[in-house]
Each structure stands twice: as structure tokens, then as C-alpha cells.
N, C-alpha and C positions, 0 to 999 in steps of 0.2 A: 503493501499499498504506498510505504512511506516514497519508493522508486517511485511510483507509477504518480505520487503526489511532485514530486520533484519533476518531472520529464512533462505535467501539464502544467506546472508553472514556468520552466526553460519555453516552454510551446509557446504562452500567452507572452513571453516575455520579447522575446523570436517576432511576433504577429508586431505588437504594441514597437519595438523598434525600426519594423520594417514601416508601419504603417509609421509613422512619424520621419521617415527619409521622405516614403512616396510626398507629404505634404510639406514639406521643406525643398524638394526640386519642383511642386508643384508651384510655390511661394513665388522659390526665384527665379521661371521660367516667366511667369505673366507681368513682372518687371520686366525682364529682357525686352517679350514681347512689346510690351507696352511704348518701350524705347530706342524699340528701329521704327516700330510703325509710327514713332513722333520724327524720327532722323529721313525715314521716308516722305514723311508727307511734307516736313523742311525742303528736303531735294526737290520735290515737284513742284512746290510755290516758287522757289530760286529758279530751277529754268524755264516756268513757265514766266520767270521775270527778263531774263537774259535776252530767250528767243524774243518773245514783245518786242522786248526793247529795241533790240538791234533790229530788228528789220523797219524801225520808223524813226532807227537815227537824225537820217537829213534834215526831215521836217522837223525833228526835236531841237535839234539846234539853230534850222531859222529861227523856229518858234519864240529861241529867247534872247538871239541878236535882233531882232522885231520890238521886245516887252524893254528891250534896253538902254535901245541906239537912242541919242542924243539928239533931242525932239528941233535943234535949231542945227542941224547937220545932218543931214537925213542923206542915207547911206544905199539901204535894199526899199521899197518901194512898196516891194512884196512880194512875195512868196514864190511864186513861178523866178523871177526878175532877180532877186536873192540866191536864191538856187544857183543859177546859171550865174552870179555872178561867185560868186563860190567856189563854182568848177572853172570858173575863166583863171582864178586867182592862186585854189588851193590846191585844185585837182581834186580827185576824189580822195584821196586820205582829208581834203576837209569838211569835205563832206558827213562825215565820222569822227572829226575831232568832238573827243568830248566824250565818244561814243564807251572809251576805256573802264574810266572813272564812273560812266552814266552807270554802266552794270557791275561795275566793283560796290558800287551803292543800292543798285534798283534788285539787283541780285537775292540781299541778306533779308533788303525792306521788303520783297514781294513771296521771300521764305517766310517774316515771321505776319505776314498781311493776313497769308489766309491759314496759316497756325491759330496766329489768333482769332479770328475767324469762327473758324470753326469749334474753340476753346468758349469765346464769347461764347458761342450759339450756344453752346448746351449750356453753359453756370446758366443763361438768360430764360431758358425754356424751361429749365427745373424750377429755378426763384417762379413764373409766370402759374410751373403747374399745381406748385405748393401754394402758391397763395389764392392760385381759385379753385382746387380741390379736382379738378378735371385730369385726368392722368396722359389721356388720348388728346390732353392739346399739341396743338401746332404753334410755331412762328410764326410772329401773321407779320406785314409788309413794319413794321411801325417798329418790332423787335428787333427786327433784321437790319434795317435804320440803325438803330441802339448800335448791336453787333460787329456790326461793317465799321464805324463812327470811332467805338472801343479801337479793335482792330487798328485803324487807319493812324491812328493821334498814339499806339503802340510803335508801330511801328519809323514814323515819323518819325519821333521823339529820339528812337534807338541809333537811325542813321543818320539825322539830320548836318552834321558837322559834313559829312561825304555830299549832302546834295549840297552843301552851299560852296563846298572851292570846286564843285562840281561844274557850277554856275558857270565862276569863274574863266574856269579852265575853257569851258566851252563862247565862251564872249571873246578871250585874246585871241587873237591873228597875227600874223610875219611882223606885221609892224609896232606890235605892243610894245611899250618903251621899258619891258620887263616882261618875264617870261620865266612862268611855273614850267619845269621843268617833269611834272606827273604829281602825283594824288600826294604818294609821299610828301614830297615839298613842298607844297601846296598849305595843304595842313599844317608844315612846321615852321613857314612862312607866315604864313595868319598867326600859329599864336606867336611866333615872336614879336610882331610888326603891331600889332594889335591886339592882341590878348585872346583868353581862351574863349570871353564871353562874344569875340567875331564869330567864333563858327555856327554858332546860337541866334547871329542877328537875322531877325525876319521868319524866329520860330514863329511868333505869337498868330502873322494872318494865316500861318503855314494852317497852322492847327485850325483854326476856325474851316479854317479854307478845306483841310481832309476832312471834318466832321461831315458837308454836304457829299461830296467826293467822293471820297469812299462808302461813304454808308446808301448812298443811292444807288450805287455800284455795286455794291451787294443784293442792296436790296431789289431794285430791279433785275435783276440779273434771277435770282433766285424764287423770285412772285412771279415773274412771268413763265418760267417752266414751270413750275407748279401748276399753275392754270392753262398754260398750254398739254401739259399730260394729263390736265381732269378733263378741260372740255373737247381736246382734239378736232379744236377746228381744220379744214382742207386737209384732215389726214396727214396735221406732220410727227404726227406720233408711230414711229414704228415697235413691235412689242414692250410696251409700256416707256420703250427708250426714246429719247429726242435725236433726232440725226445733228451730225454736224454741222450743217448749214445752219440748223435753228440754229443748235446753239450760236456760232459766231453771231448771228442774229439779236437774239435774246442780247447778249453780252456787248454789240453796237447800239443797240437803244440806249444801253445804262450806262453806256463812256457818252455816249454825246450827253442826256440826261445832266450826268454828274457834272462832266465837265465845263457844260453853262453856264449853271447856277456858279460853280466854284470858280472861274472864268480871275474874273476882279482880284480876286488875293491871293489867284498864283503870281499875277504883273504885279501887287507892290510887294509879295515877295521879293522878286526878284529883284526890284529894286534897291531896297532895305541891303540885302546881300552884296548889293557894292558901296554899299559908300564905308569909306573909310583906303578906300582902294587906290594908295596915293598913287600908284604907277599905274593906273588903269588903264585899261583898251581906250584906243581914240574911240570907236565908236562908241562907247559912254559918254565918254568929258565931252567927246566933238572935238572940230581943227582949227586950230588959229583965232577968229578974234570972238568961234563960237565960245570952245571951249565954257565948261562952266564946270564947278565941283556939285557932286550928289553931297543936300545934306535932311535929314530927314531926320526928326528928333522921334519919330514912333510908326506906329500903323495908322491914327487917326491923321499926323501931320505929311504921312507920302497921301496919302486917299487924297485930303485938300490940296497937294501944292501938286498933285500930279492934275486931276480936273480941274483947274485955275487955269494952268499954266498951256495943260492939253488937251481939258475939255474934255468930256464924259467917257467918247470914244478913245481914248488912249487906256481904257482899262478895259479894253478887249482888241488891244494890239496884238495880234500875233496870232487872231482869235482861227482863223482860216486855215493855217500850218498845221495848230492844235489840232482842232480837229477831224481834218484828214490824217491827223498820226494819235489822234485816239480813239477813235473809232474803231481799225482797227485793230490796234493796238492792246486795246479789253478783252477784245471780243479772242484775240489770239491767248490771250493770259488763261481766261478762264478756262478758256477751249485745249490749250495745253498745260494746265493744270491737274483738268478734269483726263486724259487721257493719261502723262506721266502716272499717275493713279492707280490705274487701269493696267499698267503694264508692272508695277512695284507691287499692286497685289496690297495694297492699302486699303485696308479695313473699316478705317478710320471716318464714320461719317456724323451730323449728327444727328443725336436721342429720337428716334423711332415713337 
């Protein structure tokens, strides 16, 4: 009997150890899986940002040049004329000037933005269900707007210094008095000559602008997709899935709505970023007797001076190349993100 009791005790002990080992293995496996899923999601967002922004790099540079050029010494009168001038004077590389810096900024920005949107959406949806007591409640367009705005603020704040130096590198030409040699050199120069606060100059209008811009992008895109899947107008849904062309159209509509509303804040942000640049490009300061220093005490002052000296239309300078750029850019970003996630097998989704 004693021998049988010992055997039973040993058997129970072994069984307990095995069970504990299984539980420990499952406990380790879950965080590992979650970490891989997060990395894949971030990677998909980064790829989406890099691909979409490179595809429209010439228009991005043209937009910034139109936004910041001196109003008393106009060099670029429009999008087509400006692109031809850059091609003639700077060649193909001129059309993509600043794109390396732009991608260095947009890749982490896009990665953080898409991932933050999914996290914020899940958090907001959880609180919404708790408050309403309805476990089947889904995100409304307004809640999606809030999630998108949150994601935009986080992504913008995290990568803003890169955006600031990218703007200056983009404006820089072969005839600029002082040349930034690259991203690192531009960051070091601004820090040394203008101080750390200069890296966040124009941050406030950027954050204010990103709320409707990114918020509406996500809200309009996701809401349009949900409506199309539910209503299936014109037979656009195949096997309960939207085609790539339909998703691109949803992204284009979302980009158009968001950028039109937020564009004036983007103009003010760019102008504030040029303040304090003592060796600024002649495009910014003007040439000869037209030379004028840029001085804004803040966002409101920048708005006031821009409208007073150049009229209300100045707040929409560069809107044409920006519209041509944003529509395909946003569409490509959304679709690329979803396609890369599908390829990687990312299962992270908004709560059902």
C-alpha cells in the first residue's frame, strides 16, 4: 500500500509539473505572438508610407515651394510651370529632392499612425461598449474620427523634428547661401544655431491640422468601406470583400475631404518652420530689393500677416499639386497597408 501511495504521489507530482510547464509555455508564447503581430503591423504601416510618398515626391516638393516662396519675388507661378523649371534647372534628382528625408520621416510616422489608430480604435470601442452596455456596438464615424485624430497627434509629435528639417531640405536649391548636407547635418545645425525649440517650430498648427486631416482620413475611409460592404451598391462587393479599385476610390475620397479642410494650417506650419533660418533659400527670402525677413511670433500672427499681405487665397497656395498628390497618396497608403498586412498574415483587427 505504501508503495502504491508513493507511486500515486509521484504520478501526481509529475502531472502537476507537466501542467505547469504547459501553462508557462503558453504564457510565454502569447506575448511573443503579440510582439510579432505588433512588429508586422508597424512594418506594414511603414511600407505603406514609403511607397505612397515616393510615388508623389515631385508634387510634394512643388507644393512646399509654392507655400513658402517670397510673395514679392514669385519664381513658381503654378504646378506645371514649377515642375518644368525644376526639371530644367535641377534635373530628375531635383524633382525628388528631400524625398530621402521625407521617407525617413514618413516611414516611422506612417507605422506609428496606423498602429496607433488600431490601438486607439480598440480602446475607444471598449469604453463605448462599457458605457452603453451594448457588447455588439461598433465604431461610429465620430468615434473613428477621434481614434484617427489621436493616432495623428501621436505620430506627428513623435516625428516632428524630421518634418521640420525635411521642409528646409526640400526648399533648398543649388543657389542657396548655405547647404544642409543631409538629415543629420540639418538636425545638428538647427540645434546648434537655433536651439532645440526650433525643431518643434510650427508644431501647434501641425497638431491642430492633423486632427481633422488624419481623423477624417480614417473616419471617411473606414465608414465608406463599411457602408459599401453593407449596402453593396452597383455590385462593388465580391465575396464580402471590396476590390482594390474600390478601396483606392475610398482612400481618394477620404484624402480629398481631409486635406481640403486642414490645408491652411499646413501652409502656416511650413512658413513658421522657415523662421529663424538665417541662410534661407532665396525662394523664401526673395532676391535683390525684394528680400524680406520672415518673422512670426506665433500661429495666429502667421495667419494674420499672411492674409493681410497676400490675401485669403495665400492660405491655399500649393493646393493644386497637393490635391493631385494627396488623393493618390492616401489611397495608395491605405490599400498598401491592408495588402502588406494580408501578405504577412497579421491578425490584429479592430474589435468585433
